[in-house]
Phi, psi and omega in degrees: 000146181244131173279114184243093179221154186299322189292340180294332181253011177295144183307317181295318179297316181298319181299318180293313182295319179296320179297316183291332183261007186298331182246024174092005178285158173277145173212121184227142170291149184207158171078223189300323182294322178288312179305308182292323178298318179290336178265002184059039177248138180301148175238152182254336183232143176249113179257141182232139178244142185215155175274358175288142175286160183308316181295325179290322177301316178298316181296318180295319179296313182295325179296333179266006179077025181253151179278129179238128182242125182282068186294330180210052189298328179297332178255011173090011185257127175237134177260119177260130184247125178233120181052044179068007177261124182272141174234118178275121181245121184236134179292147172308138183206166175220152181282133175260323182207137177224154178232017180091352179232319181218163184232149168263126186244157171237142182281152186221160173258002188252122181294332180293321175303315181295319182292321185291341181272359179277175188272302186244152183302324182288347178262001182249033177253135184245166174214136178286172184298335178272004178095354180297125183281134177241121189234076187295335183246016178057047179274345184300316178301322178295319179297315181295328178273355185056047179254108180278113187222137176294152175285125178054243187274112181301321181299319180291318179299319181291320180297335178288329179199108185291347175293342179297340174300310180289324178297325179300315180288323179294315181294326176297319179292323184280317191241347184287152175275116181304327180292331180282333182080189183266144182298122187295318180295320178295318180296318179296321180293323178296317179296322181287336185261014185305317183301329181293338180293340179295340181276350184278145174292141181297332177298320180291319178297314180299317180298319181287323178295323176302317181293319179298315183289344181267354179293147182307311184229085183270005189304307184297317182295316181292323177295320178292322177299321179292316182294330180274354181086003183289318183297315179295327179296328182268311183236097182299130178086005181279163180209140179269008186305317188266359182297316178299325178294316180297314182295330175290318180295323183300317180045243186272002180289156178294134183287135175237110185299332183288329174300318179293323176298316179299318181290330174297324182075205183099162184264151171054048181295327182299314181282319184300325182250004181051058178293149175288169178300318180295319179294318180296321178295318178295319179299314180298321180294317179298317180296324177295320178300317181292313184297326182265353182064033185297136177295149181304321181295317179294319180296321179295322178293317184286317192235352182102165186294322182299312181294318180299315180294316179300316180296317181295317180291321179295316179300316180298316180295314183292334178264001182052050182228203179242148175290162179305140181295334180257030186305310183298318180293320180296318179295316179298321179296316180293319181293330183268357184285144178230119181298124188278353184260137174241163183303322183294338179290343183253014177302141014264017180300148180208167174060220183300321182296320178295315180300315180295321180294316178299317180297316180299313180293322179297316179297319179296319180296316179295317180298332180277009185059037174068019183273330180294126179271181184301315182298316181294322180293317182291335176292000000 
């Protein structure tokens, strides 16, 4: 089989591959770029695997006039930059010791060693510079069937890095065939490895959960996470019950992973997923919209269109209903509204009395769907 995609023959790619093979070393594309290329899905990063040692990779790059940055030299990774485009080049390696978060590696000349330390069979497919596919672990049939499966022993793969539990569900949501369902052995291993997730940094968990929630159709994966106890392990009190309703309601609308997070529910989402200040602020605003039952137009005026839309869709999903038919128009109306009263309009009021008067008039104006003008409000 031949990997036939434009980026393999791009000038920058050719320069890197030619440099790495200049002295007879192997250099192969690997991982996501090969997987996505074979599935005709766009890829964002080009990863390369080589039998050259890190120091040799640097020397080969410099000999070809390319910039080499030792971004992860202890683990064999060198980033070669061509025309501001980065290529991660990693030496063949095998794990010597793992603790569920990081690994001590030894370099190898054997591509099978390199393939066996990866997570899923569909991620252990390589391609030579001419596009010829190299499949040392027979992962191609799994990729073609869209069967997300751990390499060899799932329990061992998970014990090497417990984040692979979440990656298993994300890859199933992204690449798995819904008709095939979720891999039973992988699901059982994820349930058995739950305690190991306690060793993971919340930042890593949060980053992976963002990706899961941003997938087009995460329903099956999230339901499986709930059945395996993974969801409760991350977000206590959460439930995937309303996610299928939300994804149906979303239809052609732009996906907002935070709306899905709100619908999952659970306690202490900000800390559990290490949300940024901006994300935490948005989450609180959406929850206020839901708790108060705020109309989309009012929510858009108070918090902006993103929060208003998220609140409206979340309310509809949680109530198993439909969002307002004029949702977009209501949001646009709220975002474009300008309160017509200024403090000077209420002179000689001042201090607390002025503040209360402004609040009262503002509430009346919002309740009128922004129709009351300055004259009507002042009356």
